C-alpha positions in Angstrom: 0.0 0.0 0.0 1.3 3.5 -0.8 2.2 5.6 2.1 0.0 8.8 2.4 1.5 12.2 3.3 -0.6 12.2 6.6 0.9 8.8 7.5 4.4 10.1 6.9 3.7 13.2 9.1 2.3 10.9 11.8 5.3 8.6 11.5 7.8 11.5 11.8 6.0 12.9 14.8 5.8 9.4 16.5 9.5 8.8 15.9 10.4 12.3 17.2 8.2 11.6 20.2 10.2 8.4 20.9 13.5 10.2 20.6 12.5 12.9 23.1 10.9 10.5 25.5 13.7 8.0 25.3 16.3 10.7 25.8 14.3 12.2 28.7 14.8 9.1 30.9 18.6 9.3 30.5 18.7 13.1 31.0 16.5 12.9 34.1 18.6 10.0 35.5 21.8 12.2 35.0 20.1 14.9 37.0 19.0 12.5 39.7 22.5 11.1 40.1 24.0 14.6 40.3 21.4 15.6 42.9 21.9 12.4 44.9 25.6 13.1 45.2 25.0 16.4 46.9 21.7 15.9 48.7 19.1 13.3 49.8 18.3 10.9 47.0 14.8 10.9 45.5 14.4 7.2 46.4 14.8 8.2 50.0 12.3 11.0 49.8 14.6 13.8 48.8 13.7 16.6 46.4 17.1 18.1 45.7 16.7 17.1 42.1 14.3 20.0 41.7 17.3 22.3 41.8 19.2 20.3 39.2 19.0 21.8 35.7 19.6 18.4 34.0 16.5 17.0 35.6 14.4 19.9 34.2 16.0 19.4 30.8 14.8 15.8 31.0 11.2 16.9 32.0 11.1 19.4 29.1 12.3 16.6 26.7 9.5 14.3 28.0 6.8 17.1 27.6 7.9 17.8 24.0 7.8 14.1 23.3 4.3 13.7 24.7 3.1 16.7 22.6 4.6 15.2 19.5 2.9 11.8 20.3 -0.4 13.6 20.8 0.0 15.4 17.5 0.9 12.1 15.7 -2.6 10.8 16.4 -4.1 13.7 14.4 -2.4 12.5 11.2 -2.0 8.7 11.4 -4.1 5.8 12.7 -3.4 4.4 16.2 -2.4 1.1 14.4 0.7 3.0 13.2 1.4 5.4 16.0 1.0 3.2 19.1 3.5 0.4 18.3 6.2 3.0 17.4 6.3 3.8 21.1 8.7 0.8 21.4 11.4 3.0 19.7 11.7 5.0 22.9 13.0 1.9 24.6 15.7 1.6 21.9 16.8 5.2 22.2 16.9 4.9 26.0 18.9 1.7 25.9 21.4 3.0 23.4 21.9 6.3 25.2 22.3 4.5 28.6 25.0 2.4 27.0 27.1 5.4 25.8 26.3 8.0 28.5 25.5 6.1 31.7 27.8 3.2 30.9 25.0 0.7 31.4 26.3 -2.0 29.0 24.0 -3.2 26.3 24.2 -7.0 26.0 24.3 -8.6 22.5 20.8 -9.9 23.1 19.8 -6.3 23.9 21.2 -5.3 20.5 19.2 -8.1 18.9 16.0 -6.8 20.7 16.6 -3.3 19.3 17.0 -4.7 15.8 13.8 -6.7 16.1 11.9 -3.5 17.2 13.3 -1.6 14.2 12.3 -4.4 11.8 8.8 -4.7 13.3 8.3 -0.9 13.2 9.4 -0.7 9.6 7.0 -3.5 8.6 4.1 -1.8 10.3 4.9 1.6 8.8 5.2 0.2 5.2 1.8 -1.6 5.5 -0.2 0.7 7.8 -3.7 1.7 6.6 -4.4 5.3 5.5 -5.9 7.7 8.0 -9.6 8.1 7.6 -10.6 11.5 6.1 -12.5 13.3 8.9 -14.0 16.8 8.5 -15.6 17.3 11.9 -15.4 15.9 15.5 -19.0 15.0 15.0 -17.8 12.3 12.6 -15.6 10.9 15.4 -18.6 11.0 17.7 -20.6 9.0 15.3 -17.9 6.4 15.1 -17.6 6.3 18.9 -21.4 5.8 19.3 -21.7 2.9 16.9 -22.8 -0.4 18.5 -19.5 -2.1 18.1 -17.4 0.5 20.0 -20.2 1.1 22.6 -20.2 -2.6 23.4 -16.4 -2.5 23.7 -16.5 0.6 26.0 -19.1 -1.0 28.3 -17.0 -4.2 28.5 -14.0 -2.1 29.4 -15.9 -0.2 32.1 -17.3 -3.4 33.6 -13.9 -5.1 33.6 -12.1 -2.1 35.1 -14.8 -1.8 37.9 -14.5 -5.5 38.7 -10.7 -5.3 38.8 -10.7 -2.1 41.0 -13.5 -3.1 43.5 -13.1 -6.9 43.7 -9.6 -8.0 42.7 -7.4 -5.0 43.8 -8.3 -5.4 47.6 -7.8 -9.2 47.4 -4.8 -9.8 45.1 -3.6 -6.5 43.8 -0.3 -6.7 45.8 0.5 -10.2 44.5 -0.7 -10.3 40.9 0.8 -7.8 38.5 -1.9 -8.4 35.9 -4.5 -6.6 38.1 -2.8 -3.1 38.1 -1.5 -3.4 34.6 -4.9 -4.7 33.3 -6.6 -1.6 34.7 -4.0 0.7 33.1 -4.1 -1.1 29.7 -7.9 -1.3 29.4 -8.3 2.4 30.4 -5.4 3.3 28.1 -7.2 2.0 25.1 -10.1 4.4 25.8 -7.6 7.2 26.5 -6.0 6.9 23.1 -9.3 7.0 21.3 -10.1 10.1 23.2 -6.7 11.6 22.5 -7.2 10.9 18.8 -10.6 12.6 18.8 -9.2 15.7 20.6 -6.1 15.9 18.4 -8.3 15.8 15.3 -10.4 18.6 16.8 -7.4 20.7 17.4 -6.0 20.0 13.9 -9.3 21.0 12.3 -9.6 24.1 14.5 -6.1 25.2 13.4 -7.3 24.8 9.8 -10.1 27.3 10.5 -12.9 24.9 11.4 -13.5 25.6 15.1 -14.4 22.3 16.8 -14.6 23.6 20.3 -18.1 24.9 19.8 -19.3 21.3 19.9 -20.0 19.5 23.2 -18.5 16.3 21.7 -15.0 17.9 21.8 -15.3 18.7 25.5 -16.7 15.3 26.3 -13.7 13.6 24.7 -11.4 16.0 26.6 -13.0 15.0 29.9 -12.7 11.3 29.0 -8.9 11.8 28.3 -8.4 13.7 31.6 -10.3 11.1 33.7 -8.7 8.1 32.1 -5.2 9.6 32.3 -5.6 10.2 36.1 -6.9 6.6 36.6 -4.0 5.2 34.5 -1.3 7.3 36.4 -2.7 6.2 39.8 -2.6 2.4 39.1 0.6 2.5 37.0 2.3 4.1 40.0 0.9 1.4 42.2 2.2 -1.3 39.8 5.7 0.3 39.7 5.8 0.7 43.5 4.8 -2.9 44.1 6.5 -4.9 41.3 9.9 -4.9 39.5 10.0 -2.2 36.8 11.8 -4.6 34.4 8.6 -6.8 34.5 6.0 -4.0 34.6 7.3 -2.2 31.5 7.2 -4.9 28.9 3.9 -6.4 30.2 2.3 -3.0 30.2 3.6 -2.2 26.8 2.2 -5.4 25.3 -1.2 -5.2 27.0 -1.7 -1.4 26.4 -0.6 -1.7 22.7 -2.8 -4.7 22.1 -6.0 -3.2 23.6 -5.3 0.1 21.9 -5.0 -1.5 18.4 -8.1 -3.6 19.1 -10.1 -0.5 20.1 -8.9 1.4 17.0 -9.8 -1.4 14.7 -13.4 -1.4 16.2 -13.9 2.4 16.3 -12.0 3.6 13.2 -12.3 0.3 11.2 -8.6 0.5 10.3 -8.7 -2.9 8.6 -11.8 -2.3 6.4 -9.7 -1.1 3.4 -7.0 -3.7 3.7 -6.7 -7.3 2.4 -5.7 -10.4 4.3 -2.0 -10.2 3.3 -1.6 -6.6 4.6 -3.3 -7.4 7.9 -1.2 -10.5 8.3 2.0 -8.5 7.6 1.0 -5.8 10.2 0.3 -8.6 12.8 3.7 -10.1 12.1 5.3 -6.7 12.5 3.6 -6.2 15.8 4.6 -9.6 17.1 8.2 -8.8 16.0 8.1 -5.6 18.1 6.8 -7.4 21.1 9.5 -10.0 20.8 12.2 -7.3 20.6 10.7 -5.5 23.6 10.7 -8.6 25.8 14.2 -9.6 24.7 15.6 -6.1 25.4 14.0 -5.9 28.9 14.8 -9.5 29.9 18.5 -9.1 29.0 19.1 -5.4 29.9 21.1 -6.3 33.1 23.1 -9.1 31.6 25.9 -6.9 30.4 26.5 -5.6 34.0 27.1 -9.0 35.5 30.8 -9.8 35.7 30.2 -13.4 36.7 27.6 -15.5 35.1 25.9 -18.1 37.2 26.5 -21.7 35.8 23.5 -23.4 34.3 24.2 -26.6 36.4 25.6 -26.4 39.9 26.4 -29.1 42.4 24.7 -28.7 45.7 26.9 -28.3 48.8 25.6 -31.4 50.5 26.4 -33.4 47.4 30.0 -32.2 47.5 30.2 -33.1 51.2 29.0 -36.6 50.4 31.6 -37.0 47.7 34.3 -35.9 50.1 33.4 -38.6 52.6 
């Protein structure tokens, strides 16, 4: 399929977003390390990093990245923009290797390569963005039976997870917190896409903020974002980040793509081979992401644990 100019614009914005966001983690960590050497570390409750310019440079970089990501949804389908978020992991890992001296293992390099190959595959076969002339058209898509059913299912599942499963097993099962974030995130992205389209049309001279639908989508985005942040913080505070990050990425991206296919009917104009290629590209990105996260600390271990070891009591028996 030929790549449209809007898809190219969305692709450039999404990649720019990944560069800024991936860089922000490294810049902020540099600021945190500098602040920790002269004051109380953030992990111990300190706030000396607020006086460190590098930390603020990192925050600015992250904000610019999020704005670029927001804008990307106005030009390209979520099926193209969302999976490209994996590129921020690559930029972060590469910069950490050269700047923070956090060695990137050979399997980490392979993971980065898989993410690039998968992203390229999706970009080359992504569907064209639907031509939308008013936020009311987005509202009509959001109120069709298919997406209404999906939204109701998401709300019911999130409520069940929050009010039944969180008190009982939220502290022991990662899937609870991440499930809440991922399900809510799929609705957030649909709202973000609607608001970004409204802003784009408004800048073109067609004011969309005179319609209540625009403000409804804005409230949905704000509410869902607050819910996501709350439970993502709980997940990061309770479980290992190396486990939370890839699982959240996989679930969030999967639900978002599924929601986009239902609401914007991204696959309606594509044949089976194009859809299969996009799925393969997505699976390739998931594989690269897991490989990168699973092996990210291997390069920092000077001594590898043997695969097979002889228990101490067995050695004692041999000695006697």
